[in-house]
Each structure stands twice: as structure tokens, then as C-alpha cells.
N, C-alpha and C positions, 0 to 999 in steps of 0.2 A: 404589748406590756399590759398587765393588769390595771384594772380602774383605782384599786386601792394603793398601787403603788405609786401610781401617778398622781394621786389626791395626796399622798405624803410627802412627795416633792415638790409639789405646788407649795402646799402649807410651808415646807421648812425652808424654800426661797422666799415667801413673803415674810414669814417670822425672820429671816435675815435683814431683808430691805427695812423693816420697822426698826428693828434695832439700830441699823446703821443710820435712818432718818433721825432717830431720837437721839442722836451721839453727835450731830452736825451743831457746829459754833452757831451760836445765837445769830439770826439774820442772814443766814447764808442761803442762797447768794445774795451779795448786795451789789444790785445792778440799778440802773436807772431806766431799765427798760419800760417801754410803753406799746402800745398798740394802735394804729391809725388806720381807719378805712381809706381806702384810695378810690372807691368807686363813686363817690360824689365830689360835687365842686369842681367839674371840669369845664373848660371854657371850649367851645364848639365854632368854627366857621365851616360854611360850604362854600367851596368853588375855590378857584385861583390856585391852580396848581404850581405856577412858577414863582408864587411867593416867596419870601424867606421869613414865615411866620415860626420857623425854628430857632430863631435867634433869640436868646434870655432875655434880652432888653426890649423884646417886641412890646407894645402897648395892647393888650388884649381885653382892655376892661368893657368895650363896646361889643364882645361877642355873648353868643348865647350860653347862657350857664346848664350842664346837662349832667346826669349820672351816665356811668357807664353799667352793663350794655346798652347801646344807645344807636339806633337805627338813621343812618346818614340822610335819607329820603324815603318817604313811606311812598309805595305805589300800590296803584289798585290791583284787581286781580287779573286783568288782561293788560297790564304794563303800561297804563295809562294810554292805551288807545292803539299802541304799537300792533301793528299787524304782522310781526315775525312768525315765523314756522320754527320748528325745533331747532334750527342750525343759528337763531338768532343773529340774524346779518346786522339788525343795530339792536344796540343796548344800552340802559342806562349805565353810563360810565361818569361818576362823579368824583371829585376829589373832596374829602373832609379834614379838618384840620383839629385836632384836640390838643390842647395844653392844660399842664396843672403843674404847679410849684410845688415842690416836694423837699420839705428840710429834712436832712440826714444827719443825724447827730450823736 
């Protein structure tokens, strides 16, 4: 396809969309949409893999407030002194819990 004919097609499409947009009813579309950032104000707790922190009525008011992405536990370059080889016989295995109340409406 030649450059001129491609340009002509794109120009006609743009004009058609512009005319269509100008003829929409006032306020179209009428929605109550809003955007909410989900990566701030998370609650975080490190440990206790058997807890029932997933329950909606659990009081997490004393948990640490974090933003995600978040690291469970920072370790040193030598894995805090562990002397593992490449097979990692011992490895940091921690459980972290994250909670956030989100209202969808």
C-alpha cells in the first residue's frame, strides 16, 4: 500500500471518529467511575502461618502499614550468615500476611 493512500485512509477514519464524537449526547457516558491506587496502605504481618488472618472481621490495627511491592524480610548478600551451597539445604522460608480493605461499588 502506498504512503499516500494509507495517509488518506487514516485521515478519513480520524474525521469519521471526530464527527461521531461531536454528535454524542451531552455528558455521554454518564458514569460514577473513579480510580483508586491499590498499592498503598496495606497492612503487613510477618509470621504465624497457621493464623486465620484472612477472616474479614480480624483486627489488624496493630499491623505495620506498607506499600506494595514490599519485601517480607531483607537479607544480607550472604543470606545472613547461612553457609549453604548452590543446593540451598537451608533457606529463609517466612510467611507474610497482607491485608487491605477495598470497597467496590
